[in-house]
C-alpha positions as CSV (number, residue, x, y, z in Angstrom):
1,X,-73.1,129.3,-10.5
2,X,-70.5,128.1,-7.8
3,X,-66.8,128.2,-8.7
4,X,-65.1,124.6,-7.5
5,X,-62.0,124.7,-5.5
6,X,-60.0,122.9,-8.4
7,X,-61.3,126.1,-10.7
8,X,-60.2,128.4,-8.3
9,X,-56.8,127.1,-8.1
10,X,-56.8,127.3,-12.1
11,X,-57.7,131.0,-11.9
12,X,-55.5,132.1,-9.6
13,X,-52.5,130.2,-11.1
14,X,-53.2,131.7,-14.4
15,X,-53.8,135.3,-12.7
16,X,-50.1,134.4,-11.0
17,X,-48.3,133.6,-14.3
18,X,-49.8,136.8,-15.8
19,X,-48.2,138.8,-13.2
20,X,-45.1,137.1,-13.5
21,X,-45.2,137.9,-17.0
22,X,-46.1,141.3,-16.6
23,X,-49.3,140.3,-18.5
24,X,-47.4,139.3,-21.7
25,X,-44.8,142.2,-21.2
26,X,-47.1,144.7,-22.1
27,X,-47.3,146.2,-18.5
28,X,-44.4,147.5,-16.8
29,X,-43.0,146.3,-13.7
30,X,-44.6,148.1,-10.7
31,X,-44.8,147.9,-7.0
32,X,-48.9,147.5,-7.7
33,X,-47.9,144.4,-10.1
34,X,-45.6,143.1,-7.3
35,X,-48.1,143.2,-4.5
36,X,-50.7,141.8,-6.7
37,X,-48.6,138.7,-7.3
38,X,-47.7,138.3,-3.6
39,X,-50.9,138.4,-2.6
40,X,-52.3,135.9,-5.3
41,X,-49.8,133.7,-4.0
42,X,-50.7,134.4,-0.2
43,X,-54.4,133.7,-1.3
44,X,-53.4,130.5,-3.2
45,X,-51.5,129.1,-0.1
46,X,-54.3,130.2,2.8
47,X,-56.7,128.1,0.0
48,X,-54.5,124.9,-0.4
49,X,-53.8,124.8,3.5
50,X,-57.4,124.8,4.2
51,X,-57.8,121.9,1.6
52,X,-57.5,118.3,2.0
53,X,-54.9,115.9,0.3
54,X,-52.0,116.7,2.4
55,X,-50.4,113.3,2.0
56,X,-49.0,114.4,-1.4
57,X,-47.4,117.6,0.3
58,X,-45.9,116.0,3.3
59,X,-42.3,116.5,2.3
60,X,-42.8,119.9,1.1
61,X,-44.1,121.1,3.8
62,X,-41.0,120.1,5.6
63,X,-39.2,121.6,2.8
64,X,-41.1,125.4,3.3
65,X,-40.6,125.3,7.1
66,X,-36.7,124.6,6.6
67,X,-36.6,127.2,3.9
68,X,-38.4,129.7,6.6
69,X,-36.3,128.7,9.7
70,X,-32.8,128.4,7.8
71,X,-33.2,130.9,5.0
72,X,-35.9,133.4,5.2
73,X,-36.0,134.5,9.0
74,X,-32.2,134.7,9.3
75,X,-31.9,136.7,6.0
76,X,-34.8,138.8,7.3
77,X,-32.6,139.4,10.1
78,X,-29.2,140.1,8.3
79,X,-30.9,142.4,5.5
80,X,-32.1,144.7,8.6
81,X,-29.1,144.7,10.5
82,X,-27.5,145.6,6.6
83,X,-29.6,148.4,6.7
84,X,-32.0,147.3,3.9
85,X,-35.0,149.5,3.0
86,X,-38.8,147.9,3.3
87,X,-39.1,148.6,-0.4
88,X,-36.1,146.9,-1.3
89,X,-36.7,143.8,1.2
90,X,-40.1,143.3,-0.7
91,X,-38.7,143.5,-3.6
92,X,-36.0,140.6,-2.9
93,X,-38.6,138.5,-0.4
94,X,-41.1,138.1,-3.1
95,X,-38.5,135.9,-4.9
96,X,-38.3,133.5,-2.3
97,X,-41.7,133.7,-1.4
98,X,-42.8,132.5,-4.9
99,X,-41.5,128.8,-4.0
100,X,-44.7,128.7,-1.7
101,X,-46.8,128.1,-4.9
102,X,-45.5,124.3,-4.8
103,X,-48.4,123.3,-2.2
104,X,-51.6,124.9,-4.0
105,X,-49.7,123.4,-7.4
106,X,-49.3,120.0,-6.2
107,X,-53.2,119.7,-4.6
108,X,-54.4,121.2,-7.8
109,X,-52.5,118.2,-9.7
110,X,-53.9,115.8,-7.2
111,X,-57.2,117.1,-7.9
112,X,-57.0,116.7,-11.7
113,X,-55.2,113.5,-11.5
114,X,-52.4,114.8,-13.6
115,X,-50.0,117.7,-14.2
116,X,-51.3,118.3,-17.9
117,X,-53.8,120.9,-17.4
118,X,-51.4,123.0,-15.2
119,X,-48.6,123.0,-17.6
120,X,-50.6,123.9,-20.5
121,X,-51.6,127.0,-19.0
122,X,-47.9,127.7,-18.3
123,X,-47.1,126.7,-21.9
124,X,-49.9,128.3,-23.5
125,X,-49.2,131.7,-21.7
126,X,-45.7,131.6,-22.1
127,X,-45.6,130.9,-25.7
128,X,-48.1,134.2,-26.3
129,X,-45.6,136.2,-24.4
130,X,-42.4,135.0,-26.1
131,X,-44.2,134.9,-29.4
132,X,-45.1,138.4,-29.1
133,X,-41.5,139.6,-28.1
134,X,-40.0,137.7,-30.9
135,X,-42.1,139.6,-33.1
136,X,-41.4,142.8,-31.5
137,X,-37.5,142.2,-31.9
138,X,-37.7,141.1,-35.2
139,X,-39.5,144.7,-36.0
140,X,-37.0,146.8,-34.2
141,X,-33.9,144.7,-35.3
142,X,-35.0,144.6,-39.3
143,X,-37.6,147.7,-39.4
144,X,-37.0,150.2,-36.6
145,X,-40.8,149.8,-35.4
146,X,-42.6,148.3,-33.0
147,X,-45.8,145.9,-32.7
148,X,-46.3,146.8,-28.9
149,X,-45.2,149.5,-27.0
150,X,-42.9,147.7,-24.8
151,X,-41.0,150.5,-23.0
152,X,-37.8,148.4,-22.3
153,X,-37.0,147.7,-25.7
154,X,-34.5,150.1,-26.6
155,X,-31.7,150.9,-29.4
156,X,-29.0,151.1,-29.8
157,X,-28.9,147.2,-28.9
158,X,-27.2,146.1,-26.0
159,X,-26.5,142.6,-27.8
160,X,-24.2,140.5,-28.9
161,X,-23.9,141.5,-32.7
162,X,-26.6,143.8,-34.2
163,X,-29.6,142.4,-32.5
164,X,-31.3,143.8,-29.9
165,X,-31.1,141.7,-26.4
166,X,-33.6,141.1,-23.4
167,X,-32.7,139.7,-20.5
168,X,-34.6,137.3,-18.4
169,X,-37.9,137.4,-20.9
170,X,-39.5,134.5,-18.9
171,X,-38.7,132.2,-16.3
172,X,-40.4,129.2,-18.1
173,X,-38.2,129.4,-21.3
174,X,-36.3,126.2,-20.4
175,X,-39.3,124.7,-18.6
176,X,-41.8,125.1,-21.6
177,X,-38.8,124.1,-24.1
178,X,-38.6,120.8,-22.3
179,X,-42.1,119.9,-21.6
180,X,-43.1,120.9,-25.3
181,X,-40.6,118.5,-26.6
182,X,-41.0,115.7,-24.4
183,X,-44.8,116.0,-25.1
184,X,-43.9,115.4,-29.0
185,X,-41.9,112.2,-28.0
186,X,-45.0,111.1,-25.8
187,X,-46.3,107.7,-27.4
188,X,-49.5,108.2,-26.0
189,X,-50.1,111.5,-27.8
190,X,-47.7,112.3,-30.4
191,X,-48.8,115.7,-30.2
192,X,-47.0,117.7,-33.4
193,X,-48.6,121.1,-32.2
194,X,-46.1,121.2,-29.3
195,X,-43.7,122.0,-31.9
196,X,-45.2,125.6,-31.9
197,X,-44.3,126.3,-28.1
198,X,-41.0,124.5,-28.5
199,X,-40.1,126.7,-31.6
200,X,-41.1,129.9,-30.1
201,X,-39.3,129.3,-26.5
202,X,-36.1,128.1,-28.2
203,X,-36.3,130.9,-30.9
204,X,-36.8,133.7,-27.8
205,X,-33.7,132.1,-26.0
206,X,-31.2,132.2,-29.0
207,X,-32.8,135.5,-30.8
208,X,-33.7,137.8,-28.0
209,X,-32.4,136.6,-24.5
210,X,-29.1,135.4,-26.3
211,X,-28.1,133.3,-23.5
212,X,-25.6,130.9,-24.7
213,X,-26.0,128.5,-21.4
214,X,-29.6,128.9,-21.4
215,X,-30.0,127.7,-25.0
216,X,-27.3,124.8,-25.1
217,X,-28.7,123.7,-21.8
218,X,-32.2,123.4,-23.5
219,X,-30.9,121.8,-26.4
220,X,-28.5,119.2,-24.3
221,X,-31.6,118.4,-22.4
222,X,-33.9,117.5,-25.2
223,X,-31.4,115.5,-26.9
224,X,-30.9,113.3,-23.7
225,X,-34.7,113.2,-23.4
226,X,-34.9,111.8,-26.9
227,X,-32.4,109.1,-26.5
228,X,-34.6,107.7,-23.6
229,X,-37.2,107.0,-26.5
230,X,-34.8,104.6,-28.3
231,X,-34.8,101.1,-27.6
232,X,-33.3,99.2,-30.4
233,X,-31.9,102.4,-32.2
234,X,-30.2,103.5,-29.2
235,X,-27.0,101.9,-30.3
236,X,-27.2,103.7,-33.9
237,X,-27.8,107.0,-32.5
238,X,-24.7,106.7,-30.6
239,X,-22.8,105.4,-33.5
240,X,-24.2,108.7,-35.2
241,X,-23.0,111.3,-32.4
242,X,-19.6,109.5,-32.5
243,X,-19.2,110.2,-36.2
244,X,-20.9,113.7,-35.8
245,X,-18.4,114.6,-33.1
246,X,-15.0,113.3,-35.3
247,X,-16.2,115.1,-38.2
248,X,-16.8,118.1,-36.1
249,X,-13.4,118.1,-34.9
250,X,-11.8,117.3,-38.1
251,X,-13.6,120.1,-39.6
252,X,-13.1,122.5,-37.0
253,X,-16.8,122.9,-35.7
254,X,-16.0,122.9,-32.6
255,X,-13.0,125.1,-32.5
256,X,-15.0,127.4,-34.1
257,X,-17.9,126.9,-31.3
258,X,-15.4,127.1,-28.5
259,X,-13.8,130.3,-29.8
260,X,-17.2,132.2,-28.9
261,X,-16.1,131.5,-25.3
262,X,-12.5,132.6,-25.2
263,X,-11.2,136.1,-24.0
264,X,-9.8,136.6,-26.9
265,X,-12.8,137.1,-28.7
266,X,-13.4,140.7,-29.3
267,X,-17.3,140.4,-29.7
268,X,-18.2,138.0,-26.9
269,X,-14.7,137.5,-25.0
270,X,-15.7,140.1,-22.8
271,X,-18.2,138.1,-21.4
272,X,-16.2,135.1,-20.5
273,X,-13.4,137.2,-19.2
274,X,-16.1,139.0,-16.8
275,X,-17.1,135.8,-15.5
276,X,-13.9,134.6,-15.0
277,X,-13.2,137.3,-12.7
278,X,-17.0,136.9,-11.1
279,X,-15.9,133.3,-10.0
280,X,-12.9,134.2,-8.6
281,X,-13.9,137.5,-6.5
282,X,-16.8,135.0,-5.5
283,X,-14.6,132.6,-3.8
284,X,-13.0,135.7,-1.7
285,X,-16.7,136.7,-1.1
286,X,-17.2,133.3,0.3
287,X,-14.3,133.0,2.8
288,X,-15.4,136.1,4.0
289,X,-19.1,135.5,4.6
290,X,-19.5,131.4,4.1
291,X,-22.7,131.0,6.6
292,X,-25.0,134.2,5.4
293,X,-23.4,135.4,2.2
294,X,-23.4,138.5,1.5
295,X,-27.2,138.9,2.7
296,X,-30.6,138.9,0.7
297,X,-31.0,142.5,-0.3
298,X,-31.6,144.4,-3.3
299,X,-28.2,146.2,-3.4
300,X,-25.9,142.9,-4.3
301,X,-24.0,144.6,-7.2
302,X,-20.4,145.4,-6.3
303,X,-18.1,147.2,-8.5
304,X,-14.8,145.1,-8.7
305,X,-11.4,146.3,-9.8
306,X,-8.9,143.6,-10.3
307,X,-5.6,144.2,-12.1
308,X,-6.5,147.4,-13.7
309,X,-9.9,145.8,-14.8
310,X,-12.8,147.1,-13.7
311,X,-16.1,144.8,-13.9
312,X,-19.7,144.5,-11.9
313,X,-20.0,141.8,-9.5
314,X,-23.1,140.1,-10.0
315,X,-23.9,136.7,-8.2
316,X,-26.6,135.9,-10.7
317,X,-24.1,135.4,-13.6
318,X,-22.4,132.7,-11.6
319,X,-24.8,129.9,-10.9
320,X,-24.3,127.9,-7.9
321,X,-21.3,129.7,-6.5
322,X,-23.1,133.0,-6.7
323,X,-26.1,131.6,-4.8
324,X,-23.4,130.6,-2.3
325,X,-22.1,134.1,-1.9
326,X,-25.4,135.5,-1.6
327,X,-27.3,133.4,1.1
328,X,-24.5,131.2,2.4
329,X,-23.6,127.7,2.0
330,X,-26.3,126.6,4.7
331,X,-29.2,128.4,2.8
332,X,-28.0,127.4,-0.6
333,X,-28.2,123.5,0.7
334,X,-31.8,123.9,1.7
335,X,-32.7,126.2,-1.3
336,X,-31.0,124.3,-4.0
337,X,-28.9,121.0,-3.4
338,X,-31.3,119.0,-1.1
339,X,-33.8,119.4,-3.7
340,X,-31.6,118.5,-6.3
341,X,-30.7,115.5,-4.9
342,X,-34.2,114.4,-4.4
343,X,-35.1,115.1,-8.0
344,X,-31.9,112.3,-8.9
345,X,-33.1,110.1,-6.5
346,X,-36.8,110.4,-8.1
347,X,-35.6,109.7,-11.3
348,X,-33.7,106.6,-10.0
349,X,-37.4,105.1,-8.6
350,X,-38.4,104.7,-12.4
351,X,-38.0,101.1,-13.1
352,X,-36.5,100.2,-16.6
353,X,-39.9,99.8,-18.5
354,X,-40.8,103.0,-17.5
355,X,-37.6,104.9,-18.5
356,X,-39.2,105.9,-21.9
357,X,-42.2,107.2,-20.6
358,X,-42.9,110.9,-21.3
359,X,-42.6,111.5,-17.2
360,X,-39.3,110.0,-17.1
361,X,-38.0,111.9,-20.0
362,X,-39.6,115.5,-19.0
363,X,-37.9,114.8,-15.5
364,X,-34.8,113.8,-16.8
365,X,-34.6,116.8,-18.8
366,X,-35.4,119.1,-16.1
367,X,-32.3,117.6,-14.1
368,X,-29.7,118.0,-17.1
369,X,-31.0,121.8,-17.6
370,X,-30.7,122.4,-14.3
371,X,-27.3,120.9,-14.2
372,X,-26.1,122.8,-16.8
373,X,-27.3,125.9,-16.0
374,X,-26.1,125.9,-12.6
375,X,-23.0,127.1,-13.8
376,X,-24.2,130.5,-14.6
377,X,-27.9,131.1,-14.7
378,X,-29.1,129.2,-11.7
379,X,-32.8,128.4,-11.4
380,X,-33.3,129.9,-7.7
381,X,-31.9,133.0,-8.4
382,X,-34.4,135.7,-7.6
383,X,-34.9,136.7,-11.4
384,X,-35.9,133.3,-12.2
385,X,-37.3,131.7,-9.2
386,X,-40.8,131.9,-10.4
387,X,-40.3,128.4,-12.3
388,X,-38.8,126.7,-9.1
389,X,-42.1,125.7,-7.3
390,X,-43.5,124.1,-10.7
391,X,-40.1,122.2,-10.9
392,X,-40.7,121.2,-7.2
393,X,-44.2,120.4,-7.8
394,X,-43.4,118.0,-10.7
395,X,-40.9,116.1,-9.0
396,X,-43.0,115.6,-6.0
397,X,-46.2,114.6,-7.9
398,X,-44.4,112.2,-10.1
399,X,-42.6,110.6,-7.1
400,X,-46.1,110.6,-5.1
401,X,-47.6,108.6,-8.3
402,X,-44.8,106.0,-8.4
403,X,-44.7,105.5,-4.7
404,X,-48.5,104.9,-4.9
405,X,-48.0,102.5,-7.8
406,X,-45.2,100.7,-5.9
407,X,-47.7,100.3,-3.2
408,X,-50.6,98.7,-5.0
409,X,-48.4,96.5,-7.0
410,X,-46.1,95.4,-4.2
411,X,-43.1,96.1,-5.8
412,X,-41.3,97.5,-2.8
């Protein structure tokens, strides 16, 4: 039985996501797993480069070339000059190599004449992974027992409150949440089953990862996406939002919410205090290393003492500013800022009649999510970057489809 190229793309993409999710987080991170993921990406890229349908990838070819010349090569030389070991360099470079998945993803979408099969696969695998983590966390928090032997679950918890907390449970938490929510809104299908992955992803973000910015960004993205599906009811939605805001202010809802971020908060304030100091220190680092940053190296954590307050500087805590201190201003422009501007331009290409479509709502939700999380948890950070090529592919494929439709209808 012959395996078609489309099927081969699908199998290798599934393997990529499984490797990134550490096979539902059952397998511990290892050199073998990292090597397997890198080899899988290289194989996918080679197949894609030998494949036809290059028109859909024209811009991304330019993006990857620019990324290689402006970020990867200079940072490789810089890391070597800083004394980075080969093992440390491989651990770092694997993150940015994930971006090359955008080419096979685009060609897979083109062959399937849509994104649904690829994104449904990601949604399914991510939901299983986060579902298992949710169950395991619940059992540990309430019964001090485990469903599966995840080695990184530890007690006592390093959490906000009494719940165990695990950072970076999946690169796709926000992506799948927004995709599932928009699928529920889609007029063509109205598939309520997408409520399951939405609840699992949002629940895992709140209960396990406990990143305030992440789950606030997910909620905000879904609200903005929802408003686009409203037509005659849109004014009523805004009136309701204003009423809720006024009542919230009078009822001290918002003051209680913002108290969570106050440095005077005994439980959560230390996180805010550290982040404020990280922002200040990041500005100092930028003026010292504006071009190449501190370097794309594995040892990027610095212990800093400021006015008798000692903290560990971590660029992945402070979003876009942290990225600039890590790979420099020019590198950040190529890696994140220029694609982000292209995302916004793609949204502007939709006509007024199309702004209530699934595609527009999904892309808009992603832009809102990326904008909010860029303050603290940037999607292109090495620890979260695996979802970035999927975002690039989604926007580029929709842009390509929009251009084709305009050409067919002579709207340009």
